[in-house]
N, C-alpha and C positions, 0 to 999 in steps of 0.2 A: 555523598552518593555518586558513584561512577557507573555509567551504563554503557555497555558496548552495544552498538546498534547495527543490525544486518538487514539490508533491503535487497531482495532478489526476486520480486514478484513479476517483473517484466523484463524488457530489454536492458533497463538500467541496472547496474550493479553499484551499490553504495554502502559504505561502511562509515560509522562515526563513533565518537566517544563524547558523551554529554555528561555534565554535572549540573547541580542546582544553579550554578552561577553562569555557566557558559557552554557553548559548543566548542569543545577542546580541539577537535579535528574532524575533518570529513574528507573522504576519498570517494569520488563518483566517476564512473565511466558509463558511456552509452554507445557501445560498439558491439559488433557481432562476434562476441566470444561467449562461450558458455560459462555460467556461474561456477561450475565445477573447476574451471580454469582460473577464475578471477577472484572469487570471494576470499578464500583463505590467504592468498598472497597479498591482496589489498589490505586485509586486516593486519597481517604481520607487518607490512610496510608502515601503516598508520601508527600502530602501537610503538614501533621503533622511533618514528619521527617525533612523537609527542613524549616519548620517554616514560610510558606507562606500561608495565608488564601486565599480562592478562590476569595474573593472580590478584591484581588490585581491583578488578571489576566486582561490583556488588550485584549486578543483574545483567541479563542479556535481553535486549529488545529485538523483536523480529517482526517483519511484515507477515501478518497472520493469514492473508488471503482476503479476497480472491486474487487471481492472476494466473500466470503461466503455471501449469501443473508441475512441470519439471523444475522451474525456478523456485516455486514454493517448497517443493520437497527438499531441494538443496539447502535453502535457507533454514528450513525447519530442522533438518538433520544436523546441520552445523550448530545451530543454537542448542539443540538437545544434547549433542555431544559435549559442548563446552559447559552447559549448565550442569550436566551430570558430573563431569570431571572436576568442576570448581565448586560444586554443591551450592549453586546460586539459582534464584528463580528466573523464569522467563516471563517477559511482558509481551504478550501477543497483541499487536495493534492492527485493527482492520485496515487493509490496504487503502480502500477508498477514503476512509477517515483521514489517514496520514497524508494522502495527496491533497485533500481539501485544506489541511492545516497549513499548507504552503502559503495560503492567502489570508492568514490570520489578520483580523481587523478590518477587512473590507466591509462596506455597507451593502454589497450585492449578495445575492444568492450564489453559492458556489456549487458548480456541477462538474465533478470529475467524470471523465469518460475513458474507460479502458476498453480496448478492442477485445471482445470475448469471442469473436468469430461467429460464423453462422448468422450474421446480421444482428448480433446481440452486443450489448455493452454491459460491463460491470459499472455501476453508477450509484449515485445517491445525491441528496440535496442538503446543503448545510448553510447556516447563517452564523454570524458572530454577534453576540449580545453580551454586554457586561463582562467583557474580557473572557468570554467562554464560547467555545464552538458548540452550537446546538444543531441537532439533526432534525431536519424536516421530514426526510424520507431516507430510511436506512439503506445501507448498501445491498444491492440486489443485481441479478442478471435479468435484463429485459431487452426487448426490441428498442432500437433507438427512437422509433416513433412514439413509444409509450412515455419515455422520459421527456421528450419534447412536448407532448400533449400536457403532461403534468406541470411543466414549467409555464406553458401558456396559460393554464388555469390559475396558477399563482399570481400572474400578472405583475411580476417584479423583475427588476434588472437582474441579469445573471452573467456570471463569468464562467466560461468553459475552460477546462484544462485536462491534461492526460494524453496518453499515447493514442487514444482513439480519435482525437480531434482532427488530424489531417484527413483521415478516411471518412469522417462523418460530417465535415464542414459543409460540403455542398448541400447535403440534406438539411442541415441546420439552417443555412441561409435561405433555403426555399420555404421552410415551414415555421420558423420561429416568429412569434408575434409580439415579443417584448424586447426592450433594449438589451443588448448583449455585447460581450467582448470576449477576447481570448487571452489567457495568461501569457506573459512573455516567456521566452524559451528557458530562462534560468529558474522559473517557477512552475513550469508546465508539467513536469513528470515527477516520478518518485525521487525522494531525497532522504537519506538516512538522518540528516539533521532535523528535518521536520518530524519524522517518525520518532526520533529521540526526544524532542521537546514534548510531544504528546505522550510518550511513554512515561516521562517523569510525572505527569498528571495522573496517568493510570496507576502508577505505583502508589502514589499517596492516597488514591481512592481504594487501594487494596485489590486492584484488578491485575493480579499476576498469578502465576501457577508454577508448579514444580516442573522441572525438565521432563520427568517421566510422564506427566499428564499432557504435555503440549502436543497438539495436533493442528495442522493448518485447516482453514475453512475454505474449501474449494467452491462453495455455493452451488455447484452442479456436478454431474458425473463427467469424468474424462471421456474423451472420444472412444478409447478402448472399452470403457465400461458401458457406454451407450451402445456400441456395436455388439457387445456380448449380450446385453439385455434384449436388443432387437433380434439377435440370433435365437435366443431362448424363446422369445415370443413366436418366432416363425416355427420353431420345432413343436411348440405346444399346439399351434394351429394345424 
């Protein structure tokens, strides 16, 4: 089983190839270039480096959202195009789940925090038990105060990670009431390797889809859609 993995839900661009036995290769950048510039060249470079042609892939795994609307669209379109051309399935892995999987095996509650703007975060709460990741609170878009309150009510040690941490840290330090820490930089954001490891599990559970059926999960309307809805509401008024 060979899976090509694409991660473009945030600033990070990451591509990997995973098999049942190992992470064959991973190429990750976190720099201010659009994914339309980076994703396909990175994929091409990685496949050449590991000597695996694209036709050998059995499935495409992609970050299914939430995240950057533009980034998700680029990743989704790339996965769909490859899936259709190769006639292989797509494994859509929720972005927040994949970020949490970076910390597999910890005894703490894991809380990914993605910057969703407008003082909101894409987040969720996870624990690892019996070599499995279990969801306490599924991925959602909420105000930061809501997830901090939820953590305080749990009363358990928590580890924060994700691109939202730098902007949210001051609030967390002021309002958190449980033992807490922050993931180190090599584990703190999206990685195709972690997404791929989780995708293998999803595949064996039958959680995959055809390329034609795949759509990213944005969790909320885009800014343009919100503005259009507001405009229509004003016109009706």
